[in-house]
C-alpha positions in Angstrom: 58.1 20.6 -31.8 54.6 22.0 -31.8 53.7 25.8 -31.9 51.1 26.3 -29.2 48.9 29.5 -29.5 46.8 31.1 -26.8 44.0 33.6 -27.5 41.9 36.0 -25.3 42.0 35.3 -21.6 44.3 32.1 -22.0 46.9 34.4 -23.3 46.5 36.8 -20.3 46.6 34.0 -17.7 49.7 32.4 -19.3 51.5 35.5 -20.2 52.3 34.8 -23.8 50.4 34.4 -27.0 52.6 31.5 -28.3 55.3 29.0 -27.3 57.3 26.3 -29.0 56.8 23.0 -27.0 58.8 20.0 -27.3 56.3 17.2 -26.5 55.7 13.4 -26.7 52.0 14.0 -26.2 49.8 11.7 -28.3 46.7 13.8 -28.1 45.7 17.4 -27.4 44.5 16.2 -23.9 48.0 14.8 -23.2 49.4 18.0 -24.5 47.2 20.0 -22.0 48.4 17.8 -19.1 52.0 18.7 -19.9 51.1 22.4 -20.3 49.3 22.4 -16.9 52.5 21.3 -15.1 54.6 24.1 -16.6 53.2 27.0 -14.4 50.5 28.3 -12.2 49.3 30.5 -15.2 49.0 27.4 -17.5 47.1 25.5 -14.7 44.7 28.4 -14.3 44.1 28.8 -18.0 43.2 25.1 -18.5 41.3 24.9 -15.2 38.0 24.5 -16.9 38.5 22.7 -20.2 34.8 22.6 -21.0 35.1 26.4 -21.6 37.8 25.9 -24.2 38.0 25.3 -27.8 41.0 23.9 -29.8 42.2 24.0 -33.4 44.8 21.6 -34.7 46.7 23.0 -37.7 43.9 25.5 -37.9 41.1 23.0 -38.1 38.5 22.8 -35.2 39.2 19.6 -33.2 38.5 18.0 -29.8 40.8 17.2 -27.0 41.1 13.6 -28.2 42.6 14.7 -31.5 46.0 13.0 -32.2 49.1 15.1 -32.5 51.1 13.0 -34.9 52.6 15.3 -37.5 50.8 18.4 -36.1 52.6 21.7 -36.3 50.3 23.9 -34.4 47.7 23.7 -31.7 45.6 26.8 -30.7 43.5 27.2 -27.6 40.7 29.8 -27.4 37.4 30.5 -25.6 34.1 29.7 -27.4 33.3 32.4 -29.9 29.9 34.2 -30.0 28.3 35.7 -32.9 25.6 37.9 -33.5 
């Protein structure tokens, strides 16, 4: 079981800030493919993956990151600073 967390507009589109997901996904990209199939909100949230960032167990990662042993995956838009 993986805890999936959503921030900013992803949370708004999906309708929750977190969900527990039972998955066989090998990578973050595989997990996203499973999530997109869950609902229209999920599909809309992940429509433009180039505009998303991901953290795996609170470490920045990319969509090719493996999920073996992972407890949490978080998705969020790019952060701006200034």
